[in-house]
C-alpha positions as CSV (number, residue, x, y, z in Angstrom):
1,X,0.0,0.0,0.0
2,X,1.3,3.4,-0.9
3,X,2.0,5.9,1.8
4,X,-0.2,8.9,2.0
5,X,1.4,12.1,0.8
6,X,2.3,14.6,3.5
7,X,3.1,18.2,2.9
8,X,4.1,21.1,5.2
9,X,5.0,24.4,3.5
10,X,5.9,27.4,5.6
11,X,6.6,30.8,4.1
12,X,8.0,33.9,5.8
13,X,7.8,37.2,4.0
14,X,9.8,39.9,5.7
15,X,9.2,43.4,4.4
16,X,10.3,46.6,6.0
17,X,10.6,44.9,9.4
18,X,7.2,43.2,9.2
19,X,6.9,39.5,9.2
20,X,4.1,37.7,7.5
21,X,3.8,33.9,7.7
22,X,1.6,31.5,5.8
23,X,1.4,27.7,6.1
24,X,-0.1,25.0,4.0
25,X,-0.5,21.4,5.2
26,X,-1.7,18.2,3.6
27,X,-2.0,15.0,5.7
28,X,0.1,16.5,8.5
29,X,-1.3,16.6,12.1
30,X,-0.4,19.6,14.3
31,X,1.9,17.3,16.3
32,X,3.7,16.2,13.2
33,X,4.0,19.8,12.1
34,X,5.7,20.7,15.4
35,X,8.1,17.8,15.1
36,X,9.0,18.8,11.5
37,X,9.6,22.4,12.7
38,X,11.8,21.1,15.5
39,X,13.8,19.0,13.0
40,X,14.2,22.0,10.7
41,X,15.4,24.1,13.7
42,X,17.9,21.5,14.6
43,X,19.3,21.4,11.1
44,X,19.6,25.2,11.0
45,X,21.4,25.2,14.3
46,X,23.8,22.4,13.2
47,X,24.6,24.4,10.0
48,X,25.2,27.5,12.1
49,X,27.6,25.6,14.4
50,X,29.5,24.2,11.3
51,X,29.7,27.6,9.8
52,X,31.1,29.0,13.1
53,X,33.7,26.2,13.2
54,X,34.7,27.0,9.6
55,X,35.1,30.7,10.4
56,X,37.3,30.0,13.4
57,X,39.4,27.5,11.5
58,X,39.9,30.0,8.7
59,X,40.9,32.7,11.1
60,X,43.3,30.5,13.1
61,X,46.9,31.7,12.8
62,X,49.9,29.4,13.5
């Protein structure tokens, strides 16, 4: 049996300091949406940590 399609789209429009958000879901419960957002946050934080490490390695002087 094929798995049901799940979709979570979130859009942030930032204009002149104002933030507008919109969200579209298909087959995603509110609990799943929170879990997906948490996963995305973790990925962003991991990338930020990696970027910081790269910066410090590039700036390191022997």
